[in-house]
C-alpha positions in Angstrom: -12.4 -63.7 15.2 -11.0 -66.7 13.3 -10.8 -66.7 9.5 -13.2 -69.7 9.4 -15.9 -67.7 11.3 -15.2 -64.6 9.2 -15.7 -66.6 6.0 -18.9 -68.1 7.4 -20.2 -64.6 8.2 -19.4 -63.4 4.7 -21.0 -66.3 3.0 -24.0 -66.1 5.2 -24.5 -62.4 4.5 -24.1 -62.9 0.8 -26.5 -65.9 0.8 -29.1 -63.8 2.7 -28.6 -60.9 0.4 -29.4 -63.2 -2.6 -32.8 -64.1 -1.1 -35.0 -61.6 -2.7 -38.4 -62.4 -1.1 -39.1 -61.3 2.4 -41.1 -64.6 2.8 -37.9 -66.6 1.9 -35.9 -64.6 4.4 -38.5 -65.3 7.1 -38.7 -69.0 6.1 -34.9 -69.3 6.2 -34.9 -67.9 9.7 -37.4 -70.4 11.1 -35.1 -73.4 11.2 -32.3 -71.7 13.2 -34.8 -70.2 15.6 -36.3 -73.7 16.2 -32.8 -75.1 16.7 -32.0 -72.3 19.1 -35.1 -73.0 21.1 -34.3 -76.7 21.2 -30.8 -76.0 22.4 -32.0 -73.7 25.1 -34.4 -76.4 26.3 -31.5 -78.9 26.3 -29.3 -76.5 28.3 -32.1 -75.9 30.9 -32.7 -79.6 31.2 -29.0 -80.3 31.7 -28.3 -77.4 34.2 -29.1 -79.3 37.4 -27.0 -82.4 36.4 -24.2 -80.1 35.2 -24.1 -78.2 38.5 -24.2 -81.5 40.4 -21.3 -82.9 38.3 -19.3 -79.8 38.9 -19.9 -79.9 42.6 -19.0 -83.6 42.7 -15.6 -82.9 41.1 -15.0 -80.3 43.8 -12.3 -78.4 41.9 -12.0 -74.8 40.7 -10.9 -75.8 37.2 -12.2 -78.6 35.0 -10.0 -79.1 31.9 -11.7 -81.1 29.1 -10.7 -81.6 25.5 -13.3 -79.1 24.2 -13.4 -76.6 27.1 -11.8 -75.4 30.3 -14.5 -74.6 32.8 -13.5 -72.5 35.8 -15.5 -71.6 38.9 -16.1 -68.0 39.7 -16.1 -66.7 43.3 -19.9 -67.2 43.3 -20.7 -70.8 44.1 -21.8 -73.0 41.1 -21.2 -70.2 38.6 -18.8 -71.1 35.8 -16.9 -69.3 33.1 -16.1 -70.8 29.7 -13.1 -70.6 27.5 -12.6 -67.4 25.4 -13.5 -69.4 22.2 -16.9 -70.3 23.6 -17.5 -66.8 24.9 -16.4 -65.4 21.5 -18.9 -67.6 19.7 -21.7 -66.5 22.1 -20.8 -62.8 21.4 -20.8 -63.4 17.7 -24.2 -65.1 17.8 -25.6 -62.2 19.8 -24.2 -59.7 17.3 -25.7 -61.7 14.3 -29.0 -61.9 16.1 -29.1 -58.1 16.7 -28.0 -57.4 13.1 -30.8 -59.7 11.8 -33.4 -58.0 14.0 -32.4 -54.6 12.9 -32.5 -55.5 9.2 -35.6 -57.7 9.1 -38.0 -57.2 12.0 -40.8 -54.7 12.0 -40.1 -51.1 13.1 -36.3 -51.5 12.6 -36.0 -54.4 15.1 -36.8 -54.9 18.7 -34.7 -54.0 21.7 
């Protein structure tokens, strides 16, 4: 994990620890959840066009400035760079940690 991400996690944890009220914690969580929902909707809306664009390029590897996208053996399935995969794993870890700490009955599975 990069130093920048580590610093972000440390500052986020300390910021959340400073929120004393459970209502403030819940209120703080609302905006990221709304943003996450909106991003998921954008991704779903873009999926057909993305798949069509990848098929139109007809190549196993698409190198862009921000990512390298490679096709797996399964048609129209793609893998992303390790940086993007690492960010996704970090997000899932933070989400699990938050659920364990703040949701009823010690989080949901």
